[in-house]
C-alpha positions as CSV (number, residue, x, y, z in Angstrom):
1,M,9.0,44.9,51.2
2,T,7.1,42.9,53.9
3,M,6.5,38.6,54.5
4,E,2.6,40.0,54.1
5,N,3.6,41.0,50.2
6,L,5.3,37.7,49.6
7,N,1.8,35.7,50.9
8,L,4.1,33.6,53.1
9,P,3.4,30.9,53.9
10,G,0.4,28.9,52.5
11,G,-0.2,31.6,49.8
12,P,0.5,31.5,46.1
13,M,3.7,31.9,46.0
14,S,4.0,29.2,48.2
15,G,1.9,27.2,45.7
16,I,4.4,28.0,42.7
17,V,7.3,26.9,44.7
18,A,6.0,23.5,45.6
19,S,5.1,23.0,42.3
20,A,8.1,24.1,40.5
21,V,10.2,21.6,43.1
22,E,7.8,18.9,41.9
23,Y,8.3,19.3,38.5
24,M,12.3,19.6,38.9
25,V,11.8,16.2,40.4
26,D,9.8,14.8,37.9
27,A,11.7,16.7,34.9
28,G,15.1,15.0,36.7
29,Q,13.8,11.6,37.0
30,R,12.2,12.0,33.0
31,S,15.4,12.7,32.3
32,V,17.2,9.7,33.8
33,L,14.8,7.4,32.5
34,F,14.8,8.8,29.2
35,L,18.6,8.3,28.8
36,D,18.1,4.5,30.1
37,I,15.5,4.0,27.3
38,M,18.0,5.6,25.1
39,R,20.5,3.2,26.4
40,Q,18.2,0.1,25.8
41,R,17.4,1.0,22.0
42,G,21.4,1.1,21.5
43,D,21.6,-2.5,23.1
44,Q,18.4,-3.9,21.3
45,Y,20.4,-2.2,18.2
46,R,23.3,-4.6,18.6
47,E,21.6,-7.1,19.3
48,H,19.4,-6.9,16.4
49,V,21.9,-6.1,13.7
50,A,24.3,-9.0,15.1
51,Q,21.5,-11.4,13.9
52,T,21.3,-14.0,11.0
53,A,18.0,-12.8,9.9
54,P,16.8,-9.8,11.5
55,H,13.0,-9.2,11.6
56,V,10.1,-7.7,13.8
57,L,7.8,-10.2,12.8
58,Q,5.4,-11.1,15.9
59,Y,4.6,-14.4,14.5
60,A,5.9,-18.0,14.4
61,A,7.3,-18.8,11.3
62,E,8.1,-21.5,8.9
63,L,11.0,-21.4,6.3
64,I,9.6,-22.4,3.2
65,I,12.2,-21.5,0.4
66,D,15.9,-19.8,0.9
67,G,16.3,-17.6,-1.9
68,R,20.2,-17.8,-0.7
69,K,20.1,-21.9,-2.5
70,L,17.8,-20.8,-5.8
71,D,20.1,-20.9,-9.2
72,E,20.5,-17.5,-9.4
73,P,20.4,-17.0,-5.6
74,V,19.3,-13.8,-4.2
75,N,18.8,-12.4,-0.3
76,Y,15.1,-13.2,0.0
77,A,13.4,-16.3,1.8
78,L,9.6,-17.0,1.7
79,V,8.1,-18.1,5.0
80,R,4.5,-19.6,5.9
81,I,3.3,-17.7,9.4
82,I,2.2,-20.0,11.6
83,P,-1.3,-19.0,13.0
84,P,-1.1,-18.1,17.2
85,K,-3.4,-19.9,19.4
86,G,-7.1,-19.6,18.7
87,V,-6.8,-18.3,15.0
88,E,-8.6,-20.9,12.9
89,I,-6.8,-21.1,9.4
90,D,-9.6,-22.2,6.3
91,L,-6.8,-24.1,3.9
92,E,-9.6,-23.9,1.0
93,R,-9.6,-19.9,1.2
94,R,-7.1,-18.1,-1.1
95,P,-3.6,-17.4,0.8
96,F,-2.6,-13.8,1.5
97,I,1.0,-13.2,0.6
98,V,3.2,-10.1,2.5
99,V,5.8,-8.4,0.6
100,D,7.8,-6.1,2.8
101,P,9.7,-3.1,1.5
102,R,13.1,-3.3,1.0
103,A,13.5,0.6,1.6
104,G,16.4,0.6,3.6
105,H,15.0,-0.8,6.8
106,G,14.7,-5.0,7.6
107,P,11.6,-6.7,6.9
108,G,8.6,-7.7,9.0
109,I,6.5,-4.3,9.3
110,G,3.5,-6.1,8.0
111,G,3.4,-8.3,10.6
112,F,4.8,-5.8,13.6
113,K,1.7,-6.3,15.7
114,A,-1.3,-8.5,16.1
115,D,-3.3,-5.6,14.5
116,S,-1.2,-5.7,11.2
117,E,-1.8,-6.8,7.5
118,I,-1.1,-10.3,8.2
119,G,-3.0,-10.2,11.4
120,V,-6.0,-9.4,10.3
121,A,-6.0,-11.4,7.1
122,M,-5.5,-14.7,9.5
123,K,-8.1,-13.2,11.5
124,A,-10.2,-13.5,8.4
125,G,-9.5,-17.6,8.0
126,H,-6.8,-16.7,5.2
127,P,-3.4,-18.7,5.3
128,C,-0.6,-16.4,5.3
129,Y,2.9,-16.3,3.7
130,F,5.8,-13.5,4.7
131,I,8.3,-12.8,1.9
132,G,11.3,-11.1,3.8
133,F,15.0,-10.2,3.2
134,L,18.4,-10.7,5.1
135,P,20.8,-7.5,5.4
136,E,23.1,-8.3,2.7
137,P,22.5,-9.1,-0.8
138,M,24.1,-11.6,-3.3
139,P,26.5,-11.2,-5.4
140,G,25.1,-10.3,-8.6
141,Q,21.7,-9.6,-7.1
142,T,19.3,-7.6,-9.4
143,I,15.9,-6.6,-9.3
144,E,15.2,-8.7,-11.9
145,R,16.4,-11.8,-10.5
146,I,14.3,-10.7,-7.4
147,A,11.4,-10.9,-9.6
148,R,12.0,-14.4,-10.7
149,A,12.6,-15.6,-7.5
150,E,9.2,-14.2,-5.6
151,A,7.7,-15.4,-9.2
152,L,8.8,-18.8,-7.5
153,F,7.9,-17.9,-4.6
154,I,4.2,-17.5,-5.2
155,E,4.1,-20.8,-7.4
156,K,5.2,-22.9,-4.2
157,V,2.4,-21.0,-2.5
158,I,-0.1,-21.9,-5.2
159,S,1.1,-25.8,-5.3
160,L,0.4,-25.7,-1.3
161,H,-3.2,-25.1,-1.8
162,P,-4.4,-26.6,-4.6
163,K,-8.0,-26.4,-3.3
164,A,-7.8,-22.8,-2.5
165,D,-11.1,-20.6,-4.0
166,G,-8.5,-18.4,-6.0
167,K,-4.6,-17.8,-6.5
168,P,-2.9,-15.8,-4.1
169,C,-3.4,-12.2,-2.9
170,V,-0.6,-10.3,-2.4
171,I,0.0,-7.2,-0.4
172,G,2.7,-4.9,-1.5
173,N,4.3,-2.5,0.9
174,C,6.0,0.7,0.0
175,Q,8.9,0.0,-2.4
176,A,7.8,-3.7,-2.7
177,G,4.3,-2.2,-4.2
178,W,5.9,-1.4,-7.4
179,A,8.2,-4.6,-7.1
180,V,4.9,-6.8,-7.2
181,M,3.1,-5.0,-10.0
182,I,6.6,-5.3,-12.2
183,L,5.6,-9.2,-11.3
184,A,2.7,-9.1,-12.0
185,S,2.7,-7.6,-15.6
186,L,5.4,-10.1,-16.3
187,R,3.9,-13.1,-15.0
188,P,0.1,-12.3,-14.5
189,E,-1.2,-15.6,-14.1
190,L,0.6,-16.2,-10.7
191,F,-1.8,-13.4,-9.2
192,G,-4.9,-12.8,-7.4
193,P,-5.8,-9.8,-5.9
194,L,-3.2,-6.9,-6.0
195,I,-3.2,-4.8,-2.4
196,I,-0.6,-1.9,-3.3
197,A,-0.4,0.2,-0.1
198,G,1.1,3.3,0.1
199,A,3.4,2.5,-3.2
200,P,4.6,5.0,-6.1
201,L,3.9,4.1,-9.1
202,A,4.0,7.8,-10.9
203,Y,7.2,9.3,-10.2
204,W,6.8,12.4,-11.5
205,A,3.4,13.3,-10.1
206,G,2.1,15.7,-7.7
207,V,1.2,19.2,-7.0
208,H,2.6,22.7,-6.4
209,G,3.6,23.3,-2.9
210,K,3.2,19.8,-1.5
211,Y,5.7,16.8,-1.8
212,P,9.0,17.6,-2.4
213,M,10.4,14.5,-2.1
214,R,9.8,14.3,-6.3
215,Y,12.0,17.1,-6.4
216,A,15.4,15.3,-4.9
217,G,16.9,14.2,-7.8
218,G,17.2,16.9,-10.4
219,L,18.2,19.3,-7.7
220,L,21.2,16.8,-6.8
221,G,22.1,16.8,-10.6
222,G,21.0,13.1,-11.3
223,S,21.7,9.8,-10.2
224,W,25.4,10.2,-10.6
225,L,25.1,10.5,-6.3
226,T,23.5,7.0,-6.3
227,A,26.7,5.6,-8.2
228,L,29.5,7.8,-6.7
229,T,27.5,6.2,-2.7
230,S,27.8,2.7,-4.1
231,D,31.2,2.8,-5.2
232,L,32.2,4.4,-2.2
233,G,30.1,1.2,-0.2
234,A,32.8,-1.3,-2.7
235,G,29.9,-2.1,-4.6
236,K,26.9,-1.8,-1.5
237,F,24.4,1.2,-1.4
238,D,24.2,1.7,2.3
239,G,20.1,1.8,3.4
240,A,20.7,4.2,5.9
241,W,20.6,6.6,3.1
242,L,17.5,5.9,2.6
243,V,16.0,6.3,6.0
244,Q,17.9,9.4,6.4
245,N,16.2,10.6,3.4
246,F,13.2,9.5,4.8
247,E,14.1,11.2,8.3
248,N,14.8,14.4,6.4
249,Q,10.9,14.9,5.1
250,N,10.0,15.9,8.6
251,P,12.6,17.3,10.7
252,S,10.3,18.3,13.8
253,N,9.8,14.6,14.2
254,T,13.1,13.5,13.6
255,L,14.9,15.8,16.0
256,W,12.1,16.8,18.4
257,T,8.7,15.3,18.4
258,K,9.6,11.4,18.6
259,Q,12.1,12.0,21.2
260,Y,9.9,14.5,23.1
261,N,6.8,12.0,23.1
262,V,9.1,9.3,25.1
263,Y,10.5,11.6,27.3
264,S,6.8,13.5,28.1
265,K,5.5,10.1,28.8
266,V,8.8,7.8,29.5
267,D,6.3,5.8,32.3
268,T,4.4,4.7,29.4
269,E,5.9,4.9,25.9
270,A,9.2,2.7,26.4
271,D,7.8,-0.4,24.9
272,R,6.3,1.1,22.2
273,Y,9.0,2.7,21.0
274,L,11.4,0.4,21.5
275,D,9.0,-2.3,19.3
276,F,9.1,0.5,16.6
277,E,13.1,1.4,16.9
278,R,13.7,-2.2,16.7
279,W,12.4,-2.0,13.0
280,W,13.5,1.4,12.2
281,G,17.1,0.9,12.9
282,G,17.6,-2.5,11.0
283,H,19.3,-0.6,8.2
284,V,20.1,-3.5,5.3
285,N,21.9,-3.0,2.1
286,L,21.2,-3.0,-1.8
287,N,23.6,-4.0,-4.7
288,A,25.1,-0.9,-6.5
289,E,22.5,-2.1,-9.7
290,E,19.2,-2.7,-7.5
291,I,19.9,1.2,-6.5
292,Q,20.8,2.4,-10.0
293,F,18.0,0.6,-11.6
294,I,15.6,2.1,-8.8
295,V,16.8,5.7,-8.9
296,D,17.3,5.4,-13.1
297,E,14.1,3.6,-14.1
298,L,11.7,4.7,-11.5
299,F,12.1,7.5,-9.5
300,I,14.3,9.8,-12.3
301,G,13.0,8.3,-15.2
302,N,9.7,7.7,-14.2
303,N,9.4,4.5,-16.9
304,L,7.4,2.2,-15.1
305,A,3.7,3.4,-15.9
306,A,5.4,4.5,-19.2
307,G,5.8,0.5,-20.1
308,K,9.9,1.4,-20.7
309,I,11.6,-1.0,-18.5
310,E,12.5,-4.0,-20.5
311,M,13.9,-7.1,-18.7
312,T,17.1,-9.0,-20.2
313,D,15.3,-11.3,-21.7
314,G,13.6,-8.4,-24.0
315,Q,10.1,-8.6,-22.5
316,T,8.6,-5.4,-21.1
317,V,7.3,-4.3,-18.5
318,D,3.6,-3.0,-19.4
319,L,1.4,-2.6,-16.2
320,R,-1.6,-3.3,-18.7
321,N,-0.8,-6.7,-18.9
322,I,-2.1,-7.4,-15.1
323,R,-5.3,-9.1,-15.1
324,S,-5.6,-9.3,-11.3
325,P,-7.7,-6.6,-9.5
326,I,-5.8,-3.4,-8.3
327,V,-6.2,-2.4,-4.8
328,V,-4.1,1.0,-4.2
329,F,-4.4,2.6,-1.0
330,C,-3.2,5.6,-0.4
331,S,-3.3,9.1,1.9
332,K,-3.3,12.3,1.2
333,G,-1.5,12.9,4.6
334,D,1.7,10.8,3.3
335,N,4.3,13.4,2.1
336,V,6.6,10.5,0.8
337,T,4.2,8.5,-1.7
338,P,1.4,11.0,-2.1
339,P,-1.9,10.0,-4.3
340,Q,-0.8,11.2,-7.6
341,Q,2.6,9.4,-7.3
342,A,0.1,6.3,-6.1
343,L,-2.8,6.5,-9.0
344,D,-1.6,8.8,-12.0
345,W,0.0,5.8,-13.5
346,I,-3.7,4.7,-14.3
347,L,-4.0,8.0,-16.4
348,E,-0.8,7.1,-18.5
349,C,-2.0,3.6,-18.8
350,Y,-5.6,4.3,-20.0
351,A,-7.8,7.0,-22.2
352,D,-10.6,6.2,-20.2
353,V,-12.6,3.7,-17.9
354,D,-13.5,1.9,-21.3
355,E,-10.1,1.4,-22.0
356,I,-9.6,0.0,-18.4
357,R,-12.2,-2.4,-19.5
358,A,-11.1,-3.1,-22.8
359,Y,-8.0,-4.5,-20.7
360,G,-10.5,-6.5,-18.4
361,Q,-9.1,-4.4,-16.0
362,T,-10.2,-3.9,-12.5
363,I,-8.7,-1.2,-10.1
364,V,-10.3,-0.3,-6.7
365,Y,-8.3,3.1,-4.8
366,T,-9.0,4.4,-1.4
367,V,-7.6,7.6,-0.4
368,H,-7.6,7.8,3.3
369,E,-7.9,11.8,4.7
370,S,-4.6,11.9,6.8
371,I,-2.7,8.9,8.0
372,G,1.3,9.5,7.3
373,H,3.4,7.1,4.8
374,L,4.4,4.6,7.8
375,G,0.7,4.3,9.0
376,I,-0.7,3.1,6.2
377,F,0.9,-0.3,6.6
378,V,2.0,-0.2,10.6
379,S,-1.0,1.5,12.1
380,G,-3.6,-0.6,14.5
381,G,-6.3,1.7,13.5
382,V,-5.9,1.3,9.4
383,A,-5.3,-2.4,9.7
384,K,-8.5,-2.8,12.0
385,K,-10.8,-0.9,9.2
386,Q,-8.9,-0.8,5.6
387,H,-6.7,-3.9,5.6
388,A,-9.5,-6.1,7.5
389,E,-11.8,-5.1,5.1
390,F,-9.9,-6.2,2.4
391,S,-9.1,-9.1,3.9
392,S,-12.4,-9.7,4.8
393,N,-13.7,-8.8,1.5
394,I,-11.1,-10.2,-1.0
395,D,-13.6,-12.6,-3.2
396,L,-16.1,-9.2,-3.7
397,I,-13.0,-7.1,-4.8
398,D,-12.2,-10.2,-7.3
399,V,-15.6,-10.2,-8.7
400,L,-16.5,-6.6,-9.6
401,P,-16.9,-6.2,-13.3
402,P,-13.9,-4.5,-14.8
403,G,-13.7,-0.9,-14.4
404,L,-12.6,1.8,-11.6
405,Y,-13.9,1.9,-8.3
406,E,-13.2,3.9,-5.3
407,A,-13.4,1.8,-1.9
408,T,-15.5,3.6,1.1
409,F,-16.2,2.7,4.4
410,E,-19.0,3.2,6.6
411,A,-19.1,1.9,10.2
412,K,-21.6,-0.7,10.7
413,G,-24.3,0.7,13.5
414,E,-27.6,-0.5,14.9
415,E,-29.2,1.3,12.0
416,T,-27.4,-0.8,9.4
417,R,-29.7,-2.4,7.0
418,S,-28.7,-6.1,6.6
419,S,-26.3,-5.8,9.5
420,D,-25.8,-10.1,9.5
421,L,-24.6,-9.7,6.1
422,V,-21.7,-7.1,6.8
423,V,-18.3,-9.3,7.7
424,G,-16.6,-6.6,10.3
425,Q,-17.5,-3.3,11.9
426,W,-17.3,-1.1,8.3
427,V,-19.8,-1.5,5.3
428,M,-17.5,-1.7,2.1
429,R,-18.8,-0.6,-0.8
430,C,-16.8,0.0,-4.2
431,E,-18.6,2.8,-5.9
432,A,-17.5,3.7,-10.1
433,R,-15.4,6.1,-10.9
434,T,-13.9,8.1,-14.1
435,L,-10.4,9.1,-14.6
436,D,-11.6,12.2,-13.9
437,D,-11.8,11.9,-10.3
438,I,-8.5,11.1,-10.5
439,R,-7.4,14.2,-12.5
440,A,-9.3,16.4,-9.7
441,M,-6.7,15.6,-7.0
442,G,-4.2,17.6,-9.1
443,G,-1.3,16.9,-11.2
444,N,1.4,18.2,-13.4
445,S,0.9,20.4,-16.7
446,P,2.5,20.1,-19.8
447,E,5.3,22.7,-18.5
448,D,6.0,20.4,-15.2
449,E,6.2,17.4,-17.6
450,R,8.9,19.2,-20.0
451,R,11.1,20.2,-16.6
452,F,11.0,16.5,-15.0
453,A,12.1,14.9,-18.5
454,A,14.8,18.1,-18.5
455,A,16.0,16.6,-15.0
456,K,15.9,13.0,-16.6
457,R,18.2,14.5,-19.1
458,V,20.5,15.5,-17.2
459,S,21.1,13.1,-15.0
460,E,21.3,10.6,-18.0
461,M,24.2,12.6,-18.8
462,N,25.6,13.7,-15.5
463,L,26.1,9.9,-14.4
464,A,27.7,9.1,-17.8
465,A,30.4,11.7,-17.2
466,Y,30.5,10.2,-14.2
467,R,31.2,6.9,-15.1
468,K,33.7,8.3,-17.8
469,F,35.9,10.4,-15.8
470,V,35.6,9.6,-11.8
471,Q,34.1,6.4,-11.1
472,P,37.3,4.2,-12.2
473,W,39.1,6.4,-9.9
474,I,36.7,5.9,-7.0
475,K,36.6,2.4,-7.5
476,K,40.6,1.4,-7.2
477,M,40.8,4.0,-4.1
478,V,37.7,1.8,-2.0
479,T,38.0,-1.3,-0.3
480,P,36.0,-3.3,1.3
481,Q,37.3,-2.4,4.8
482,M,36.8,1.5,4.1
483,A,33.5,0.7,2.9
484,E,32.6,-0.9,5.8
485,T,34.4,1.5,8.3
486,M,32.3,4.3,6.8
487,R,28.9,2.4,7.3
488,N,29.9,1.9,10.4
489,L,30.3,5.9,10.9
490,H,27.1,6.8,9.5
491,P,25.8,9.1,11.7
492,L,21.9,7.2,11.8
493,R,24.1,4.3,13.6
494,L,26.5,6.1,15.3
495,Q,23.1,7.7,17.1
496,Y,22.3,4.1,18.4
497,E,25.9,2.7,19.4
498,V,27.2,5.9,21.3
499,L,24.4,5.7,24.1
500,S,24.7,1.9,24.1
501,S,25.9,0.0,26.7
502,R,29.5,0.0,25.1
503,N,29.6,3.9,26.6
504,P,31.0,3.7,29.7
505,W,28.7,6.6,30.9
506,M,25.9,4.4,30.5
507,G,26.0,2.2,33.5
508,A,26.0,5.1,35.2
509,V,22.7,5.9,34.0
510,R,21.0,2.2,34.4
511,T,21.8,2.2,38.0
512,A,20.2,5.6,38.2
513,A,16.8,4.7,36.3
514,E,16.9,1.8,38.3
515,E,17.0,3.9,41.9
516,I,14.7,6.1,40.5
517,E,11.7,3.4,39.8
518,E,11.7,2.6,43.0
519,K,11.2,6.2,44.3
520,R,9.2,7.7,41.3
521,K,7.4,10.7,41.9
522,P,5.0,11.9,38.5
523,V,4.2,15.4,38.4
524,A,0.5,16.3,38.6
525,K,-0.9,16.7,35.4
526,D,-2.3,20.6,36.2
527,N,1.3,21.2,37.2
528,P,1.7,24.7,35.6
529,F,5.4,23.8,34.7
530,L,4.1,21.1,32.9
531,A,1.8,22.9,30.6
532,F,4.7,25.5,29.9
533,Q,6.9,22.7,29.0
534,E,3.9,21.0,26.4
535,Q,3.7,24.9,25.1
536,M,7.8,25.7,24.8
537,S,7.5,21.6,22.5
538,K,4.6,22.9,20.5
539,Q,6.9,25.8,19.7
540,I,9.5,24.2,18.7
541,V,7.4,21.9,16.2
542,H,6.4,24.8,14.9
543,A,9.5,26.5,14.3
544,L,11.1,23.3,12.9
545,D,8.0,23.0,10.6
546,S,8.0,26.1,9.5
547,W,12.1,25.9,8.9
548,R,10.8,22.6,6.5
549,D,8.3,24.5,4.9
550,A,11.1,27.2,3.6
551,Q,13.2,25.0,2.9
552,E,11.0,22.8,0.3
553,A,9.2,26.2,-1.4
554,L,13.0,27.0,-1.6
555,S,14.1,23.5,-3.5
556,E,10.7,24.0,-5.5
557,T,11.8,27.2,-6.6
558,I,15.1,26.4,-7.6
559,F,13.4,23.0,-9.7
560,L,11.1,24.8,-11.2
561,N,13.4,27.8,-12.7
562,V,16.0,25.7,-13.3
563,Y,14.5,22.9,-15.3
564,G,11.8,25.0,-16.8
565,S,14.7,27.3,-18.3
566,P,13.9,27.3,-22.2
567,A,17.7,27.3,-22.7
568,L,18.3,24.5,-20.6
569,Q,15.8,21.8,-22.3
570,A,16.6,23.3,-25.8
571,A,20.0,22.1,-24.5
572,V,19.4,18.7,-23.2
573,G,17.3,18.1,-26.3
574,I,13.4,19.1,-25.0
575,D,11.7,21.2,-27.0
576,P,10.5,24.4,-24.6
577,K,7.1,24.7,-26.9
578,S,5.9,21.2,-27.2
579,E,3.1,19.4,-25.1
580,P,4.3,16.3,-23.6
581,S,1.9,13.4,-22.8
582,R,2.5,10.4,-21.9
583,Q,-0.5,8.7,-22.1
584,R,-0.2,5.7,-24.3
585,E,-1.8,4.1,-27.1
586,M,-3.3,0.8,-27.4
587,P,-1.0,-2.0,-29.2
588,A,-2.4,-3.3,-32.5
589,E,-2.0,-6.7,-31.0
590,H,-4.5,-6.0,-28.4
591,R,-7.1,-4.1,-30.7
592,A,-6.9,-7.2,-32.6
593,M,-7.8,-9.8,-29.5
594,L,-10.1,-7.2,-28.5
595,E,-11.9,-7.2,-31.9
596,R,-12.1,-10.7,-31.7
597,R,-13.1,-11.0,-28.2
598,I,-16.1,-8.9,-28.7
599,A,-17.0,-10.5,-32.0
600,E,-17.4,-14.0,-29.5
601,L,-19.5,-12.3,-26.8
602,K,-21.9,-11.0,-29.6
603,S,-22.7,-14.1,-30.9
604,R,-22.6,-16.1,-27.5
605,M,-25.2,-13.1,-26.3
606,G,-28.3,-16.0,-26.3
607,E,-26.3,-19.3,-25.0
608,G,-26.5,-20.2,-21.5
609,G,-29.6,-20.7,-19.0
610,L,-31.3,-19.6,-16.0
611,R,-27.4,-19.0,-14.2
612,E,-26.6,-16.7,-16.5
613,A,-29.9,-15.0,-17.2
614,A,-30.1,-14.2,-13.4
615,I,-26.1,-12.8,-13.8
616,R,-26.5,-11.0,-16.5
617,S,-30.3,-9.3,-14.6
618,L,-28.3,-8.6,-11.9
619,L,-25.7,-6.6,-13.4
620,Y,-28.4,-4.9,-15.6
621,I,-30.0,-3.5,-12.4
622,G,-27.0,-3.2,-9.9
623,S,-25.3,-0.7,-12.0
624,A,-28.0,1.4,-11.7
625,R,-26.7,2.6,-8.4
626,G,-22.9,2.9,-9.5
627,M,-21.6,1.1,-6.8
628,V,-21.1,-2.7,-5.0
629,D,-21.9,-2.9,-1.4
630,E,-20.7,-5.8,0.3
631,R,-24.2,-6.9,1.5
632,S,-25.2,-7.2,-1.9
633,I,-22.3,-10.2,-2.3
634,E,-22.4,-11.4,0.5
635,A,-25.9,-12.3,-0.2
636,L,-25.5,-13.4,-3.2
637,R,-22.8,-16.0,-1.8
638,R,-25.2,-17.5,0.6
639,V,-28.0,-18.1,-2.0
640,R,-25.2,-20.3,-3.8
641,R,-24.5,-21.7,-0.4
642,D,-28.1,-22.5,0.8
643,Y,-29.5,-24.0,-2.6
644,G,-28.6,-27.0,-4.5
645,G,-27.3,-27.7,-8.3
646,A,-23.2,-27.6,-9.1
647,R,-21.1,-25.4,-7.5
648,L,-19.2,-22.6,-9.6
649,T,-15.4,-22.3,-8.5
650,L,-14.4,-18.6,-7.3
651,P,-12.7,-18.1,-10.9
652,E,-15.4,-20.0,-12.9
653,F,-17.9,-17.3,-11.2
654,K,-15.6,-14.6,-12.0
655,M,-15.4,-15.4,-15.6
656,L,-19.2,-15.7,-16.1
657,V,-20.0,-12.1,-14.0
658,R,-17.1,-10.8,-16.8
659,E,-18.6,-12.3,-19.9
660,Q,-22.2,-11.1,-18.8
661,F,-20.8,-7.4,-17.9
662,F,-19.7,-7.0,-21.1
663,M,-22.2,-8.7,-23.0
664,L,-24.3,-5.8,-21.4
665,L,-21.8,-3.2,-21.8
666,L,-21.4,-4.2,-25.8
667,D,-25.2,-4.4,-26.6
668,R,-27.4,-3.9,-23.7
669,D,-30.8,-4.4,-25.5
670,G,-29.5,-7.1,-27.1
671,A,-28.4,-9.0,-24.3
672,L,-31.5,-8.1,-22.3
673,A,-33.7,-9.1,-25.5
674,A,-31.6,-12.5,-25.2
675,I,-32.6,-13.5,-21.8
676,P,-36.5,-14.9,-22.5
677,R,-34.5,-17.4,-24.6
678,M,-32.1,-18.9,-22.2
679,L,-35.0,-19.6,-19.2
680,P,-36.5,-22.5,-18.3
681,E,-40.6,-23.4,-18.9
682,D,-41.1,-24.4,-15.5
683,V,-42.3,-20.7,-14.0
684,A,-41.8,-21.9,-10.3
685,Q,-37.9,-22.2,-11.4
686,R,-38.5,-18.6,-12.6
687,L,-39.7,-17.4,-10.3
688,A,-37.4,-18.5,-7.7
689,A,-34.4,-16.6,-9.7
690,F,-36.3,-13.6,-9.3
691,A,-36.9,-13.9,-5.6
692,M,-33.4,-14.6,-5.5
693,M,-32.3,-11.2,-7.0
694,R,-34.6,-9.2,-5.5
695,E,-33.2,-10.2,-2.4
696,V,-29.5,-9.9,-3.3
697,L,-30.4,-6.2,-4.5
698,S,-32.7,-5.4,-1.4
699,A,-29.6,-6.5,0.9
700,S,-28.0,-3.1,0.5
701,G,-31.5,-0.8,0.8
702,E,-34.6,-0.3,-0.7
703,I,-35.1,-1.1,-4.3
704,T,-36.2,2.5,-5.6
705,G,-36.0,4.9,-8.9
706,E,-34.0,3.9,-11.8
707,R,-33.4,0.3,-9.8
708,A,-37.2,-0.3,-9.1
709,S,-37.5,0.7,-12.8
710,R,-35.1,-1.6,-14.4
711,L,-36.2,-4.7,-11.9
712,Q,-39.9,-4.6,-13.5
713,R,-38.0,-4.7,-17.3
714,I,-36.6,-8.1,-15.9
715,A,-39.9,-8.7,-14.5
716,A,-41.8,-8.4,-17.4
717,L,-38.6,-10.3,-19.4
718,F,-39.0,-13.7,-16.6
719,G,-42.8,-13.6,-16.7
720,V,-43.6,-12.9,-13.4
721,E,-45.2,-9.9,-11.2
722,A,-42.1,-7.8,-9.9
723,G,-43.8,-7.7,-6.4
724,E,-43.8,-11.6,-6.4
725,G,-42.4,-13.3,-3.5
726,P,-40.5,-16.8,-2.4
727,S,-42.9,-17.9,0.1
728,K,-44.6,-20.0,-1.9
729,I,-41.7,-21.3,-5.0
730,A,-39.7,-23.9,-5.5
731,P,-35.8,-23.8,-4.6
732,F,-33.4,-22.3,-7.4
733,D,-31.9,-24.7,-9.1
734,P,-28.8,-23.1,-10.7
735,K,-28.4,-26.3,-13.2
736,A,-31.7,-25.5,-14.9
737,K,-31.5,-24.6,-18.5
738,A,-33.9,-23.4,-21.1
739,S,-35.4,-26.1,-23.0
């Protein structure tokens, strides 16, 4: 071989060598800087867990109630979020209360950054409060005791805002979602709209080939393992196990992607990574009674939507008791709380949309296409879109007629009609849906229901056997000191500890990192070895994802076959030929109350004046479109603001809308025929009201088709021409009554 064959110097081989040297220098520097970030993470973890009340809220807060000082003490607290400089709060707007999940991590994720649930609510002018918790539960603390404490917290917020235009809007994230729903069913009078984000409510629901977490209880033989873990913790359940379960759902991210992303972008990713890890590593404990309730009653028992959870005072948790609008936010990309688990409780509680209306219930849901579980309440993009729109339009949601709706969002642009009526950067619509729209997302077959029912029975039997034969021995063996040692040795805690500054080797890493930062030489983006590194990373992710998919498929196959066995089902008391249905019947007392209410509304169809007639007419015309647009509601707000007369409070306006809606639902022709009797003789007043209606209806689009036909019918009832405008008419007086 000659020198010419090597193309040296200055040839292609020289370029490859130079690229290799450049890459190796960069890779070595990145490795040291990455290890130093891990050291910072470990030190941050130690500082965080040493705090009395660790949290990740990015806002100053004022303590309002310390739950440890209540008659029934809990480790929860209510704080008021102090608005940052430049944020104006309207104290007469309804307050928002964010409740964070106690699912292994510490509190604060709802106010993790400026673009957060708390941030967008304050930006919309709402006072904000936060319900968080301490790492250690109080002795004797239970889920029921926490619910009673949170009721006291909400009562306190209501008392602090006597002039607010509505009851507090409460946001329940993840595990806090089901807790908020339980409380709202027990104390419905305390709540304004509920926003339930990424919260499981129907725990058995899902589709084959996805969401394997729902099989975990059956594959482990039930909740006996939960009881064992609590006993090994001397009566406390270590939240790190919950976090580990979450991490196991995505091994490629846990074992590789999360760390690789920091390593590959070591010059820019440190702050973001450390901010998140401060929350992710803040593990908390639960009392044995708390976690056993969660697993037995919810995750394996699936008793929440079925109405089978009973409090110690005999009160039954029935989600149909909730009177506030419920906003459910879920995502197809969420493998922890998939859309079926977030929404199928509706199928269990109600036979159809008419039954939802019969309970006076308003349910709004929105399904994101791809965001993961944490992104539902962590992602800044989601906060600036979905959460910002919900916060800005919460009064729209509160006055929606009862029924089932899907919230959709359209970006506001130059072509957007009546863009001045759009509060944010998106136009929110609530489009009418039926239960078939939820069923179309997929769900369990009767065979699947029998399988989960069998798993529930097996869990109950195994737990009873454990408590009788094993638990007494475990409790005698485990001391509080042993339990604390085992908690400290948990793998998730050790990964922080071993790379902290307590490790003497990490001091050298810190010194080397400081020197490297002064002489940093990042590799060129077009370096071929960097491209090879990225390709290798993708291969590792693919391999881990393939391994996960294979494990999940195997787990599903085992669950379906074991608990689908007719012999096992018969042995535990499940009829293998049964057609289980968890749909619930309407209680006789509610049906009787409903019949009385129907008779009352029918008898009052001709009562009221111009205000009632106008609202009834708007509902009649607007229902032809099958949706409510925020622009129409904003137009109606402005009409109410600009014209004189007595002002209705938001609850009064909500009641007015609901009564007129139900009258149309019960007897549309009769309700419309009564309108002329409700109108004043003054033609100018009729013209003004009709012009107002046309203005509201046209805010979101041209009045065409069925809406135009209905407008013509209302015009005839009002005794005006459908095309008459407001230019030469008297102001609309909402107090005007028919003579």
